C-alpha positions as CSV (number, residue, x, y, z in Angstrom):
1,M,-57.8,-9.1,24.6
2,V,-60.8,-6.9,23.7
3,G,-60.0,-3.3,24.4
4,L,-56.4,-4.0,25.2
5,I,-54.1,-1.2,24.0
6,L,-51.5,-2.9,21.7
7,A,-50.1,0.2,20.1
8,C,-48.3,3.4,20.9
9,A,-46.6,6.3,19.2
10,D,-43.4,5.4,17.5
11,P,-40.5,5.6,20.1
12,D,-38.1,7.1,17.5
13,L,-40.3,10.2,17.0
14,P,-40.2,13.2,19.3
15,A,-43.2,13.6,21.4
16,E,-43.6,17.2,20.5
17,S,-43.1,17.5,16.8
18,L,-44.8,18.5,13.5
19,H,-44.8,16.1,10.6
20,F,-45.6,17.0,6.9
21,V,-47.7,14.1,5.6
22,R,-49.9,13.6,2.5
23,G,-52.4,16.4,2.3
24,G,-51.6,18.1,5.7
25,V,-49.6,17.9,8.9
26,L,-49.6,15.7,12.0
27,E,-49.3,17.3,15.4
28,P,-49.7,16.0,18.9
29,G,-53.3,15.7,19.8
30,E,-56.3,13.5,19.3
31,G,-58.0,11.8,16.4
32,L,-55.4,9.1,15.4
33,A,-53.7,6.2,17.2
34,G,-50.5,7.1,19.0
35,G,-51.6,10.5,20.1
36,W,-51.7,12.4,16.8
37,H,-54.0,14.9,15.3
38,Y,-54.2,15.3,11.5
39,R,-54.7,18.8,10.2
40,P,-55.4,19.4,6.4
41,E,-52.9,21.9,5.0
42,A,-51.7,22.4,1.4
43,W,-48.0,22.7,2.3
44,T,-45.3,23.0,-0.4
45,P,-41.7,21.6,-0.2
46,G,-39.3,24.1,1.3
47,A,-42.0,26.2,2.9
48,T,-41.9,26.9,6.7
49,T,-44.7,25.9,9.0
50,G,-44.5,26.0,12.7
51,G,-40.8,26.7,12.6
52,Q,-40.2,23.6,10.5
53,V,-39.2,23.3,6.8
54,A,-41.4,21.1,4.7
55,P,-39.6,18.2,3.0
56,R,-39.5,17.3,-0.8
57,L,-41.6,14.2,-0.2
58,A,-44.4,13.8,2.4
59,E,-43.4,12.0,5.6
60,C,-45.0,8.7,6.5
61,V,-45.5,8.5,10.2
62,P,-46.0,5.2,12.0
63,L,-49.0,5.5,14.3
64,A,-49.4,2.1,15.9
65,R,-48.3,-1.5,15.7
66,F,-50.4,-4.6,16.5
67,P,-48.8,-8.0,17.1
68,L,-50.5,-10.9,15.3
69,G,-48.7,-13.9,16.9
70,D,-45.6,-16.1,16.6
71,V,-44.8,-17.3,13.1
72,S,-41.0,-17.7,13.6
73,R,-41.1,-21.5,13.1
74,L,-42.7,-21.0,9.7
75,V,-40.1,-18.4,8.6
76,A,-37.1,-20.3,10.1
77,A,-38.1,-23.4,8.1
78,G,-38.3,-21.5,4.9
79,G,-42.0,-21.1,4.6
80,A,-43.8,-18.5,2.6
81,S,-44.8,-15.1,4.1
82,P,-47.9,-15.5,6.4
83,D,-51.0,-14.6,4.5
84,T,-52.8,-11.5,6.0
85,D,-55.8,-9.6,4.7
86,L,-56.7,-6.0,5.6
87,A,-59.8,-4.0,5.0
88,F,-61.0,-0.6,6.3
89,S,-64.6,0.0,7.2
90,P,-66.5,2.3,4.8
91,D,-66.1,5.2,7.1
92,G,-62.4,4.5,7.6
93,R,-62.7,4.3,11.4
94,R,-62.0,0.6,11.8
95,L,-59.6,-1.9,10.3
96,A,-60.5,-5.6,9.9
97,V,-57.5,-8.0,9.9
98,G,-57.6,-11.6,8.9
99,S,-54.4,-13.4,10.0
100,Y,-52.5,-16.5,9.0
101,L,-52.9,-17.9,12.5
102,G,-56.7,-17.9,12.1
103,E,-57.7,-14.8,13.9
104,V,-59.9,-11.8,13.0
105,L,-59.1,-8.5,14.7
106,L,-60.9,-5.2,14.6
107,I,-58.8,-2.1,15.2
108,D,-60.1,1.3,16.1
109,V,-58.0,3.8,14.1
110,A,-58.6,6.8,16.5
111,T,-57.7,5.1,19.7
112,G,-55.2,2.4,18.7
113,R,-57.2,-0.2,20.5
114,V,-58.2,-3.7,19.4
115,S,-61.9,-3.5,19.9
116,A,-62.6,-7.2,19.1
117,R,-60.5,-10.3,18.5
118,R,-61.6,-13.8,17.7
119,A,-59.8,-17.1,16.8
120,L,-61.9,-18.7,14.1
121,G,-60.4,-22.2,14.5
122,E,-58.1,-24.4,12.4
123,G,-56.5,-22.8,9.4
124,M,-56.2,-19.1,8.4
125,A,-58.6,-16.2,8.1
126,R,-57.8,-15.7,4.5
127,R,-60.1,-12.8,3.4
128,V,-62.0,-10.1,5.3
129,A,-64.5,-7.5,4.0
130,W,-67.1,-5.1,5.2
131,S,-70.8,-4.6,4.3
132,P,-71.5,-1.2,2.6
133,S,-73.1,0.1,5.8
134,G,-70.2,-1.1,8.0
135,D,-72.6,-3.1,10.2
136,T,-71.2,-6.5,9.2
137,V,-67.7,-8.0,8.8
138,Y,-67.3,-10.9,6.5
139,A,-64.5,-13.5,6.9
140,G,-63.5,-16.3,4.6
141,E,-61.4,-19.1,5.9
142,Q,-58.8,-21.5,4.4
143,S,-59.6,-24.4,6.7
144,P,-60.9,-28.0,6.7
145,D,-64.5,-26.5,6.4
146,A,-63.7,-23.4,4.4
147,M,-66.3,-21.4,6.4
148,L,-67.7,-18.1,5.1
149,R,-68.8,-16.1,8.1
150,A,-70.9,-12.9,8.6
151,L,-69.7,-11.4,11.9
152,D,-71.1,-8.8,14.3
153,P,-68.4,-6.1,14.5
154,A,-69.1,-5.4,18.1
155,T,-68.3,-9.0,19.3
156,L,-67.3,-10.9,16.1
157,A,-70.0,-13.4,16.9
158,D,-71.4,-15.3,13.9
159,R,-74.6,-14.0,12.3
160,W,-74.6,-16.7,9.7
161,T,-72.1,-19.2,8.2
162,I,-71.8,-21.2,5.0
163,R,-69.7,-24.3,5.0
164,L,-68.1,-24.1,1.5
165,A,-66.4,-27.4,1.9
166,E,-69.8,-28.9,1.1
167,R,-69.3,-27.6,-2.4
168,V,-65.6,-28.2,-3.1
169,G,-64.8,-30.9,-0.6
170,G,-62.9,-30.8,2.7
171,S,-59.4,-31.8,3.7
172,P,-58.0,-32.6,7.1
173,M,-55.4,-30.3,8.7
174,P,-52.0,-31.2,7.4
175,A,-49.2,-32.5,9.6
176,G,-47.4,-29.8,11.6
177,E,-44.1,-30.1,9.7
178,D,-45.8,-29.5,6.3
179,L,-45.0,-25.9,5.5
180,Y,-47.3,-25.6,2.6
181,G,-49.9,-28.1,3.7
182,I,-52.4,-25.4,4.7
183,Y,-52.7,-24.5,1.0
184,T,-54.2,-27.9,0.3
185,L,-57.2,-27.0,2.4
186,P,-60.3,-25.5,0.7
187,G,-60.3,-21.7,0.9
188,V,-62.0,-18.5,0.1
189,Y,-59.6,-16.8,-2.4
190,G,-62.0,-14.1,-3.5
191,L,-64.3,-12.1,-1.2
192,Q,-65.8,-8.8,-2.5
193,V,-68.9,-7.0,-1.4
194,L,-71.1,-5.2,-4.0
195,A,-72.7,-1.8,-3.5
196,G,-76.1,-3.4,-2.9
197,G,-74.7,-5.7,-0.2
198,D,-74.3,-9.0,-2.1
199,L,-71.0,-10.9,-1.9
200,I,-69.0,-12.4,-4.7
201,V,-67.1,-15.4,-3.3
202,A,-64.5,-17.5,-5.1
203,V,-63.8,-20.8,-3.3
204,A,-61.0,-23.2,-4.4
205,H,-59.6,-26.5,-3.3
206,S,-56.4,-28.1,-4.6
207,W,-55.3,-31.2,-2.8
208,P,-53.7,-34.7,-3.2
209,D,-56.2,-37.5,-2.9
210,E,-55.5,-40.8,-1.1
211,S,-53.5,-42.1,-4.1
212,G,-51.4,-39.0,-4.2
213,R,-53.0,-37.6,-7.4
214,R,-53.6,-33.9,-7.3
215,Q,-57.2,-32.8,-7.5
216,N,-58.9,-29.4,-8.2
217,R,-62.4,-28.1,-7.4
218,G,-63.7,-24.6,-7.5
219,Q,-66.8,-22.5,-7.8
220,L,-67.8,-18.8,-7.9
221,L,-70.9,-17.7,-5.8
222,R,-73.0,-14.6,-5.5
223,V,-74.4,-14.6,-1.9
224,S,-77.1,-12.3,-0.5
225,P,-76.5,-10.3,2.7
226,A,-78.6,-12.9,4.5
227,G,-76.2,-15.7,3.5
228,Q,-78.3,-17.2,0.7
229,P,-76.6,-18.2,-2.6
230,R,-78.3,-16.3,-5.5
231,A,-76.1,-17.6,-8.4
232,T,-73.1,-19.9,-9.0
233,W,-70.6,-20.5,-11.8
234,P,-70.1,-23.2,-12.9
235,A,-73.5,-24.5,-12.0
236,E,-71.7,-27.4,-10.2
237,P,-68.2,-27.2,-8.8
238,A,-65.6,-28.0,-11.5
239,A,-62.1,-29.4,-11.6
240,V,-60.4,-26.0,-11.7
241,T,-59.3,-23.3,-9.3
242,L,-60.9,-19.9,-9.5
243,L,-58.8,-17.0,-8.0
244,H,-59.2,-13.3,-7.3
245,P,-62.2,-12.1,-9.4
246,A,-62.2,-8.5,-10.8
247,I,-65.5,-6.6,-10.8
248,H,-66.9,-3.6,-12.7
249,E,-70.4,-2.9,-11.3
250,A,-71.3,-0.1,-13.8
251,S,-71.0,-2.5,-16.7
252,N,-72.4,-5.4,-14.7
253,R,-69.4,-7.6,-15.6
254,L,-67.1,-9.9,-13.6
255,L,-63.8,-11.4,-14.7
256,V,-62.4,-14.5,-13.0
257,P,-59.1,-16.4,-13.8
258,V,-59.5,-20.1,-14.4
259,T,-56.4,-22.3,-13.6
260,H,-55.8,-26.0,-13.4
261,S,-53.1,-28.0,-11.6
262,A,-54.8,-31.4,-11.2
263,D,-53.3,-34.6,-12.6
264,A,-56.4,-35.3,-14.6
265,P,-57.1,-33.4,-17.9
266,A,-58.6,-29.9,-17.6
267,P,-62.3,-29.5,-18.3
268,A,-62.7,-28.8,-22.0
269,D,-65.7,-26.5,-21.6
270,L,-63.9,-24.0,-19.3
271,P,-61.3,-21.3,-20.3
272,V,-58.4,-22.8,-18.5
273,G,-55.3,-20.6,-18.8
274,G,-57.4,-17.6,-19.2
275,V,-60.5,-15.9,-17.9
276,A,-64.3,-16.2,-17.9
277,I,-66.2,-13.0,-18.4
278,L,-69.5,-13.3,-16.6
279,D,-72.8,-11.3,-16.1
280,L,-72.5,-10.0,-12.6
281,D,-76.2,-10.5,-11.7
282,T,-76.6,-14.1,-12.9
283,L,-73.0,-15.3,-13.3
284,A,-73.9,-16.5,-16.7
285,P,-70.9,-16.6,-19.2
286,V,-70.7,-13.7,-21.6
287,A,-67.3,-14.3,-23.2
288,S,-63.9,-15.8,-22.4
289,M,-60.3,-15.3,-23.3
290,V,-57.6,-18.1,-23.3
291,V,-54.0,-17.1,-23.9
292,P,-51.6,-19.8,-25.2
293,P,-48.5,-20.6,-23.0
294,L,-45.2,-18.9,-23.8
295,L,-43.3,-21.9,-25.0
296,P,-40.7,-23.4,-24.5
297,Y,-40.1,-21.8,-21.1
298,F,-43.7,-22.1,-19.8
299,Q,-46.0,-25.0,-20.3
300,T,-49.1,-23.2,-19.0
301,A,-50.3,-19.6,-18.9
302,Y,-50.9,-18.7,-15.3
303,L,-52.9,-15.8,-13.9
304,W,-52.9,-14.8,-10.2
305,N,-53.7,-11.3,-8.9
306,A,-53.1,-9.4,-12.1
307,V,-56.7,-9.2,-13.5
308,G,-58.7,-6.1,-14.1
309,I,-61.9,-5.0,-15.8
310,E,-63.1,-1.4,-16.6
311,R,-66.2,-0.9,-18.7
312,D,-65.5,-2.9,-21.9
313,R,-61.8,-3.5,-21.4
314,I,-59.8,-6.2,-19.5
315,L,-56.3,-6.7,-18.3
316,L,-54.5,-10.0,-17.7
317,G,-51.0,-10.3,-16.3
318,F,-49.2,-13.6,-16.5
319,G,-46.5,-15.4,-14.6
320,D,-44.5,-15.6,-17.8
321,G,-44.0,-11.8,-17.8
322,R,-46.7,-10.9,-20.4
323,V,-49.6,-8.4,-20.1
324,V,-52.6,-8.9,-22.4
325,L,-55.1,-6.0,-22.8
326,G,-58.4,-6.9,-24.5
327,T,-62.1,-6.2,-24.8
328,G,-65.0,-7.4,-22.7
329,L,-65.8,-9.8,-25.6
330,G,-62.5,-11.6,-25.2
331,E,-60.7,-10.0,-28.1
332,V,-56.9,-9.3,-27.7
333,Q,-56.1,-5.6,-28.3
334,A,-52.4,-5.5,-27.2
335,T,-49.8,-7.9,-25.8
336,L,-46.9,-6.4,-23.8
337,S,-43.8,-8.2,-22.6
338,P,-42.4,-6.2,-19.7
339,G,-41.1,-9.3,-17.9
340,A,-41.0,-12.0,-20.6
341,P,-37.9,-14.2,-20.8
342,V,-34.7,-12.8,-22.2
343,M,-31.4,-14.7,-22.5
344,V,-28.5,-13.9,-20.3
345,G,-25.7,-16.0,-21.9
346,D,-27.4,-19.4,-22.2
347,V,-29.8,-18.9,-19.3
348,P,-33.3,-17.4,-19.7
349,V,-34.5,-15.0,-17.0
350,A,-38.0,-13.6,-16.5
351,A,-40.0,-11.2,-14.2
352,S,-43.6,-12.3,-13.5
353,V,-46.6,-10.0,-13.7
354,G,-48.5,-11.0,-10.6
355,H,-50.4,-7.8,-9.7
356,G,-52.4,-5.4,-11.8
357,F,-55.7,-3.7,-12.4
358,L,-57.5,-1.1,-14.6
359,R,-58.7,2.3,-13.5
360,G,-60.4,4.8,-15.7
361,D,-58.3,5.1,-18.9
362,G,-55.2,3.5,-17.4
363,A,-53.6,0.0,-16.8
364,Y,-51.4,-0.5,-13.8
365,F,-49.2,-3.6,-13.1
366,L,-46.0,-4.8,-11.5
367,T,-43.1,-6.9,-12.7
368,S,-41.6,-9.0,-9.9
369,G,-38.0,-9.8,-9.1
370,T,-36.0,-11.9,-11.6
371,N,-36.6,-15.7,-11.8
372,I,-35.6,-18.5,-14.1
373,P,-38.6,-20.0,-15.9
374,W,-39.6,-23.5,-14.7
375,G,-39.3,-24.8,-18.2
376,A,-35.6,-24.0,-18.2
377,A,-32.9,-26.6,-17.7
378,A,-32.0,-25.4,-14.1
379,P,-34.9,-23.3,-12.7
380,E,-33.6,-23.9,-9.1
381,L,-30.4,-21.8,-9.8
382,R,-30.1,-18.1,-8.8
383,P,-30.5,-15.9,-11.9
384,P,-27.1,-14.9,-13.3
385,S,-28.2,-11.3,-13.6
386,P,-31.4,-9.2,-13.2
387,H,-34.1,-9.1,-15.8
388,P,-34.1,-5.6,-17.3
389,G,-37.7,-5.1,-16.4
390,E,-37.7,-6.4,-12.9
391,N,-39.3,-4.7,-9.8
392,T,-41.0,-2.0,-11.8
393,V,-44.3,-0.2,-11.5
394,H,-45.9,0.3,-14.9
395,A,-48.7,2.5,-16.1
396,T,-50.0,2.4,-19.7
397,T,-53.1,3.4,-21.6
398,L,-55.8,0.8,-22.2
399,D,-54.2,0.2,-25.6
400,G,-50.8,-0.5,-24.0
401,A,-49.0,2.8,-24.8
402,P,-46.5,3.6,-22.0
403,R,-47.5,6.5,-19.7
404,W,-45.1,6.2,-16.8
405,S,-43.0,3.7,-14.9
406,F,-41.1,3.6,-11.6
407,N,-38.1,1.5,-10.7
408,G,-35.9,1.7,-7.6
409,P,-34.0,-0.4,-5.1
410,W,-37.3,-1.8,-3.7
411,A,-38.5,-5.4,-4.3
412,V,-42.1,-4.5,-5.2
413,Q,-44.6,-6.8,-3.4
414,G,-48.3,-6.3,-4.3
415,M,-50.3,-3.3,-5.3
416,S,-53.7,-1.9,-4.4
417,L,-55.8,1.1,-5.1
418,G,-56.6,3.1,-2.0
419,D,-60.2,3.7,-0.9
420,D,-59.8,7.3,-1.9
421,G,-59.7,6.1,-5.5
422,Y,-56.5,7.9,-6.6
423,T,-53.6,6.7,-4.4
424,L,-51.7,3.6,-5.5
425,V,-50.0,1.6,-2.7
426,V,-47.1,-0.7,-3.6
427,G,-45.6,-3.0,-1.0
428,A,-41.8,-3.6,-0.6
429,G,-40.7,-7.1,0.4
430,E,-37.5,-9.0,0.9
431,R,-34.8,-8.8,-1.8
432,A,-33.0,-11.9,-3.1
433,T,-29.7,-10.1,-3.8
434,D,-29.7,-7.1,-1.5
435,D,-29.4,-7.3,2.3
436,R,-30.2,-3.6,3.0
437,R,-33.0,-3.4,5.7
438,D,-34.2,0.1,4.9
439,L,-36.1,-1.0,1.8
440,Y,-39.1,-2.6,3.4
441,G,-42.5,-1.0,3.7
442,A,-44.8,0.6,1.1
443,L,-44.6,3.2,-1.6
444,L,-47.5,5.6,-2.4
445,F,-48.1,7.1,-5.8
446,D,-50.6,9.7,-7.1
447,L,-52.6,8.3,-10.1
448,D,-54.4,11.6,-10.8
449,G,-53.2,14.8,-12.5
450,D,-51.4,15.7,-15.7
451,E,-49.0,13.4,-17.5
452,R,-45.7,13.2,-15.5
453,P,-43.0,10.6,-14.8
454,G,-43.2,8.0,-12.1
455,D,-40.6,9.8,-9.9
456,E,-42.8,12.8,-9.7
457,R,-45.8,10.7,-8.8
458,L,-44.2,9.2,-5.7
459,L,-45.9,10.7,-2.7
460,A,-44.2,9.0,0.2
461,T,-42.2,6.0,1.3
462,C,-43.4,4.2,4.5
463,V,-40.6,2.2,6.1
464,T,-41.1,-0.9,8.2
465,E,-38.6,-3.0,10.1
466,G,-39.4,-6.1,8.0
467,P,-40.8,-7.1,4.6
468,V,-44.5,-6.6,4.1
469,F,-47.1,-9.0,2.8
470,F,-48.6,-8.3,-0.7
471,R,-52.0,-7.0,0.5
472,Q,-52.3,-3.4,1.8
473,A,-55.1,-1.1,2.7
474,L,-55.5,2.7,2.5
475,S,-58.5,4.4,4.0
476,R,-60.3,7.4,2.5
477,D,-58.8,9.5,5.2
478,G,-55.2,8.5,4.2
479,V,-54.4,5.9,6.9
480,L,-52.3,3.1,5.6
481,A,-52.2,-0.4,7.0
482,V,-49.6,-3.0,6.1
483,A,-48.8,-6.5,7.4
484,E,-45.2,-6.7,8.4
485,V,-43.7,-10.2,8.5
486,P,-40.4,-11.7,9.9
487,Y,-37.5,-12.7,7.8
488,A,-34.7,-15.3,8.2
489,E,-31.1,-14.1,8.2
490,A,-27.8,-15.3,9.6
491,G,-29.3,-18.4,11.0
492,G,-32.0,-16.6,12.9
493,V,-35.5,-15.0,12.5
494,H,-35.7,-11.3,12.7
495,G,-38.7,-9.0,13.0
496,E,-42.3,-9.6,14.0
497,Y,-45.6,-10.6,12.5
498,R,-47.8,-7.5,13.0
499,V,-50.0,-4.8,11.5
500,V,-48.5,-1.3,11.2
501,L,-50.7,1.8,10.7
502,F,-49.2,4.9,9.1
503,R,-50.3,8.4,8.2
């Protein structure tokens, strides 16, 4: 497959046309996949360029599509969206893809070619990242061995590997009919590369033992570019899961959520239900914050992807709909409740906060679609009406004061900061109560500039045929990558598992 052209210009777009995109125009030519040339131009809505009138919002033009394999059985059986990770190289010219089906792909943005493709083996390629120089690609598996690999981007051959199952234990591949069995394998849940080249790796394993009792084991590692562990936390793997660390290199701090789902009691010496704040160099504990569960609807306080650290401030977003803003010493400064349970008749409804981060003097987070808390009498029911704060993009100050928000018909699905440092990408996934199919894709917002409402910060909407996974990537040059996934409807599976590039 190496070198095979798997992409082309979108068939719905005229071959000879001009498109007003973010920061410039697209015209037929060379430089981007699909036969497009990007030309910087400060166009304004309503102005005429090349005989065409500029629109109010920037267009988002699909450049290329790259199939990732058949996951229709997973979707038809009701499984979760296939995990997919995306990362642009530092120069923005290549995109690394880690797929649910266990492949790593490298895509050349200019030609629309897959320059290298490799099946890693059993399990999924859960995380991918680049070295600062772009001369190495890293891949972290969720597999029986939980391998961490340093790969040559020319061939995707191994330069070195670390078998992380030696730290957190291994598990056999689950039976084929087990939709969620792959998540009982040990996996690399966090993979970030520091400016100096070291890697921060979070490995977690949550599985049923031979007696059926659930077990946890996790550890955080700092690894050199040569594959040598420099530091670990805890010193020995512990009976917890560690997910999605947040890093602020300038303050030499790292924030990592600590969760526990095992049948045995949680370790008393770790901040379960909260975060550990660590020294980035040594991974030595500096402080911690534990937030009590929101009783009676939630028995635990659960953190996922909504963690952020900026200088001496931190953000925590919880599955119960709360956001906690605090200091780097673990002191709570403000507690917000954008998605916390409210009563609709005699039924509580909530909207989880699963994604968020800090940037400069701002906090950014999402509230999900409406759910019924698991502590309620009938959590399996469909919510009787929407939570008033569902599916909203929020921006506040570091003290929690509202700055702007955005709410529309989209089901927001993950958020990420573009490599340019100022563009916010928000995914749009499948809606539980709305069967419109023009609401999939990604929304792009401008985080810079003067105070203005969310509607005025919306730069563009990038429409896909199917829902998108919650991880996106935006290069410094403004190329957007999303992972599109199939969906089940009317007794069948529609759409395709693939990566789509936009400009």
